[in-house]
Structure formats: C-alpha cells, structure tokens
C-alpha positions in Angstrom: -165.1 135.8 32.7 -164.2 134.8 29.2 -160.6 134.0 28.4 -161.1 135.5 24.9 -160.3 139.3 25.1 -162.2 139.9 21.9 -165.4 138.4 23.1 -167.0 141.8 24.0 -165.8 143.5 20.8 -168.9 144.6 18.8 -168.2 145.5 15.2 -171.5 147.1 14.5 -170.5 150.1 12.4 -168.3 150.4 9.2 -165.6 152.5 10.9 -165.1 149.8 13.6 -164.8 147.1 10.8 -162.3 149.3 9.0 -160.3 149.6 12.2 -160.3 145.8 12.8 -159.5 145.0 9.2 -156.7 147.6 9.1 -155.2 146.2 12.3 -155.3 142.6 11.0 -153.7 143.5 7.7 -151.0 145.6 9.5 -150.1 142.6 11.8 -149.9 140.3 8.8 -147.8 142.7 6.8 -145.4 143.1 9.7 -144.9 139.3 10.0 -145.2 137.9 6.5 -143.3 138.9 3.4 -145.8 140.0 0.8 -145.4 139.0 -2.9 -146.3 141.5 -5.6 -146.4 144.5 -3.4 -143.9 146.0 -1.0 -144.6 145.5 2.7 -144.1 149.1 3.5 -146.9 150.1 1.1 -149.3 147.6 2.7 -148.3 148.8 6.2 -148.9 152.5 5.2 -152.3 151.8 3.7 -153.4 149.6 6.6 -152.1 152.3 9.1 -154.2 154.8 7.1 -157.3 152.6 7.5 -156.7 152.3 11.2 -156.4 156.1 11.5 -159.6 156.6 9.5 -161.4 154.1 11.7 -160.3 155.8 14.9 -161.2 159.3 13.5 -164.7 158.2 12.5 -165.2 156.5 15.9 -164.3 159.8 17.5 -166.6 161.7 15.2 -169.6 159.4 16.0 -170.1 159.8 19.7 -173.1 158.2 21.5 -176.0 160.6 21.9 -179.0 159.8 24.1 -182.3 161.5 23.7 -184.8 161.4 26.6 -188.4 162.2 25.8 -191.3 161.3 28.1 -192.0 157.7 27.5 -189.0 157.1 25.2 -185.3 157.0 25.4 -183.4 156.9 22.1 -179.7 156.4 21.4 -177.8 157.1 18.2 -174.4 157.8 16.8 -174.7 160.9 14.6 -171.6 162.2 12.9 -170.3 165.3 14.8 -167.1 166.8 13.5 -164.4 167.2 16.1 -160.8 168.5 15.6 -159.2 165.3 16.8 -161.5 163.0 14.7 -160.9 165.1 11.6 -157.1 165.1 12.3 -157.1 161.3 12.5 -159.2 161.2 9.3 -156.9 163.6 7.4 -153.8 161.7 8.5 -155.4 158.4 7.5 -156.4 159.7 4.0 -152.9 161.0 3.5 -151.3 157.6 4.5 -153.7 155.7 2.1 -153.1 158.2 -0.7 -149.3 158.0 -0.4 -149.5 154.2 -0.3 -151.6 154.2 -3.5 -149.2 156.6 -5.2 -146.2 154.4 -4.2 -148.0 151.4 -5.6 -148.6 153.1 -9.0 -145.1 154.5 -9.4 
C-alpha cells in the first residue's frame, strides 16, 4: 500500500482537474495573504470552481454498454437535480467573485 493518499487519483476529465485546481487555490488562499486581490474573492471563486467540478462529476456518471463481443464504457453528460444544483451554485459563486473584483 502506498503512503501517498493521492496515488490513485486519476485526473482524466476536465471537471476533475477543475475540482483539484479549485481545492489547491482554496487551500493557498486560506493560508497565504494574497497581494492585488482580496483573499475572500479568491476563496469565493475557488469554491465556485470546486462546486462546478463536483456538479459535473455528478452529471457524468459511468455508463457501461454490453453488446455481444464488446463491452464499452463512457461518461455521457446526464442532467441530474443535484449535479445542476452544484453547477448553479458554483456559477453564482464565481460570478459574485468576479463582480466583487471589478467593483
């Protein structure tokens, strides 16, 4: 067993990358004083990115197709209430963060 808890993390789709990048930026903004932009704005935008990543992960479930002689797997986008709620909340957080930056 590996001592690295992130060894099995596969970032193979854009929404997983958005989730990881948003989490890293959130951790940095919680621990380091930002210059040029308020930390609360960076935290709000990174939280929005995390929520969008979670929402898209929910909206892309694994689908397996079984045909004689072939098994196929894919991640088609299927709208769900919970996934769309995460997406909407994330878009609102990012939008509020951008508006706060511009004002």
